[in-house]
C-alpha positions in Angstrom: -39.3 -29.5 -4.0 -42.1 -31.3 -2.2 -43.7 -30.3 1.1 -41.9 -32.9 3.2 -38.5 -31.6 2.0 -39.5 -28.0 2.8 -40.6 -28.9 6.3 -37.2 -30.5 7.0 -35.6 -27.1 6.4 -37.8 -25.3 8.9 -36.2 -24.1 12.1 -38.8 -23.5 14.8 -37.6 -21.6 17.9 -40.1 -22.2 20.8 -40.3 -20.3 24.1 -38.8 -21.8 27.2 -41.3 -23.9 29.1 -39.5 -23.9 32.4 -36.3 -23.0 34.3 -34.6 -26.3 33.3 -35.6 -26.2 29.6 -32.0 -25.4 28.5 -32.1 -26.9 24.9 -28.9 -28.8 25.5 -29.3 -30.5 22.1 -28.9 -27.1 20.5 -25.8 -26.4 22.5 -24.3 -29.7 21.2 -25.1 -28.8 17.6 -23.5 -25.4 18.0 -20.4 -26.7 19.9 -18.1 -25.3 17.2 -19.4 -21.9 17.8 -18.9 -22.3 21.5 -15.3 -23.2 21.0 -14.9 -20.1 18.8 -16.2 -18.0 21.6 -13.9 -19.7 24.0 -10.9 -18.9 21.8 -12.1 -15.3 21.5 -12.5 -14.9 25.2 -9.2 -16.6 26.1 -6.9 -15.1 23.5 -8.3 -11.6 22.9 -8.6 -10.6 26.6 -4.9 -9.8 27.0 -3.7 -10.0 23.3 -3.2 -6.2 23.0 -1.4 -5.7 26.4 2.3 -5.5 26.7 2.7 -8.4 29.1 0.1 -10.5 27.4 -0.8 -13.9 29.0 1.6 -13.1 31.9 -1.3 -11.2 33.4 -2.8 -14.6 34.2 0.1 -15.1 36.6 0.8 -11.5 37.7 -2.8 -10.8 38.9 -3.0 -13.7 41.5 0.6 -13.2 42.5 0.2 -9.5 43.3 -3.2 -10.1 45.0 -1.6 -12.8 47.2 1.3 -10.5 48.1 -1.1 -7.8 49.2 -3.3 -10.2 51.3 -0.2 -11.7 52.9 1.1 -8.3 53.9 -2.3 -6.9 55.1 -3.8 -10.0 56.8 -0.6 -11.9 57.6 1.8 -9.2 58.7 -0.5 -6.3 59.8 -3.6 -8.0 61.0 -1.7 -11.1 62.0 -4.6 -13.4 61.2 -3.6 -17.1 61.9 -3.6 -19.7 59.1 -3.4 -22.8 61.2 0.2 -23.5 60.6 0.1 -23.1 56.8 2.5 -20.6 55.1 0.4 -17.4 54.8 1.5 -16.9 51.2 0.3 -20.3 50.2 -2.9 -20.0 52.2 -4.0 -16.7 50.5 -2.9 -17.8 47.1 -5.2 -20.8 47.3 -8.1 -18.5 48.1 -7.2 -16.0 45.5 -7.0 -18.7 42.7 -10.5 -20.1 43.5 -12.1 -16.7 44.1 -10.7 -15.3 40.8 -12.4 -18.0 38.8 -15.7 -17.5 40.5 -15.7 -13.7 40.4 -14.7 -13.7 36.7 -17.5 -16.1 35.8 -20.0 -14.0 37.9 -19.1 -10.6 36.6 -18.6 -11.5 32.9 -21.7 -13.7 32.5 -24.0 -11.2 34.3 -23.4 -8.7 31.5 -23.4 -11.2 28.6 -26.7 -10.2 27.0 -26.0 -6.5 27.2 -22.5 -6.8 25.8 -23.6 -9.0 22.9 -27.0 -7.5 22.1 -26.0 -6.6 18.6 -24.9 -10.1 17.8 -28.0 -11.7 19.3 -30.2 -9.5 17.1 -28.6 -10.6 13.8 -28.6 -14.4 13.8 -30.0 -17.3 15.7 -27.8 -19.4 17.9 -28.3 -20.8 21.4 -27.9 -17.9 23.7 -26.4 -20.1 26.4 -23.3 -20.6 24.2 -21.9 -17.2 25.1 -21.9 -17.4 28.9 -20.9 -21.1 28.6 -17.9 -20.1 26.6 -17.0 -17.6 29.3 -17.1 -20.3 31.9 -15.0 -22.7 29.8 -12.4 -20.0 29.0 -12.1 -19.1 32.7 -11.5 -22.8 33.4 -8.5 -22.6 31.1 -7.3 -19.5 33.0 -7.9 -21.3 36.3 -5.9 -24.2 35.1 -2.9 -21.9 34.4 -3.2 -20.3 37.8 -3.6 -23.6 39.5 -0.4 -24.9 38.0 1.2 -21.7 39.2 -0.1 -22.5 42.7 1.1 -26.1 42.5 4.6 -24.8 41.8 4.6 -22.7 45.0 3.1 -25.7 46.9 5.9 -27.9 45.8 8.4 -25.2 46.8 7.1 -24.9 50.3 6.9 -28.7 50.8 10.5 -29.1 49.7 11.5 -26.4 52.2 9.8 -28.3 55.1 6.4 -26.6 55.4 3.9 -28.7 57.3 1.5 -29.4 54.4 -0.5 -32.6 54.4 -3.0 -32.9 51.6 -6.0 -35.2 52.5 -8.9 -36.8 50.7 -10.9 -33.6 50.5 -8.7 -32.6 47.6 -10.8 -35.0 45.4 -13.8 -32.6 45.9 -12.1 -29.9 43.9 -13.7 -30.8 40.5 -17.1 -30.7 42.2 -16.3 -27.3 43.8 -15.2 -26.0 40.4 -18.4 -27.2 38.7 -20.4 -25.6 41.5 -18.7 -22.3 41.0 -19.3 -22.5 37.3 -23.0 -23.3 37.9 -23.4 -20.3 40.2 -21.9 -18.1 37.5 -24.3 -19.4 34.9 -27.1 -19.0 37.4 -26.4 -15.3 37.8 -26.5 -15.0 34.0 -29.8 -16.8 33.7 -31.5 -14.7 36.4 -30.2 -11.4 34.8 -31.8 -12.2 31.4 -35.4 -10.8 31.2 -38.0 -13.6 31.0 -40.0 -11.5 28.5 -37.1 -11.7 26.1 -36.6 -15.4 26.7 -40.2 -16.3 25.9 -40.3 -15.2 22.3 -41.4 -17.7 19.6 -40.4 -17.3 16.0 -40.3 -19.6 13.0 -37.8 -19.1 10.2 -37.7 -20.8 6.8 -34.1 -21.5 5.6 
């Protein structure tokens, strides 16, 4: 084997040169691994529970009922003519996505320390998989919310969607970015700036 062939098999891991040096090309090469992490996070979270995936619907439903009773019936906080149940369910659905991304990505490197020490792969794949799996969970809960929205509209509730609804993908992307930002800031810079070279 000549020298040029040997060089082509070298994998050089360089330190990050800045905050925006995310090595996105590595993320694309390891996209299959990211999808495996997504499947693991989405399926294994409630796989061993009795109700299983129904928790994706039960959690926002129970939270909405509590908020409706406490803030709508007890505190009597106005919702500008919207049905209180629908008002609080919209907030719970969005907040659940952001809080899940924030809490689970902030502990990514501690929870997967053993995996990170055994083999090289882009470290961003793990928190990115959490964000993507939570998008799937958000999609299920959003469809659940749409069902209640249709029910209230059929029953004559004064609900008039406007053009602001088209900003929802941007807001979802913003919440995902904030969750990844918390993960990035929680990872020690001294551990990010390590440089190794491995010969496969």
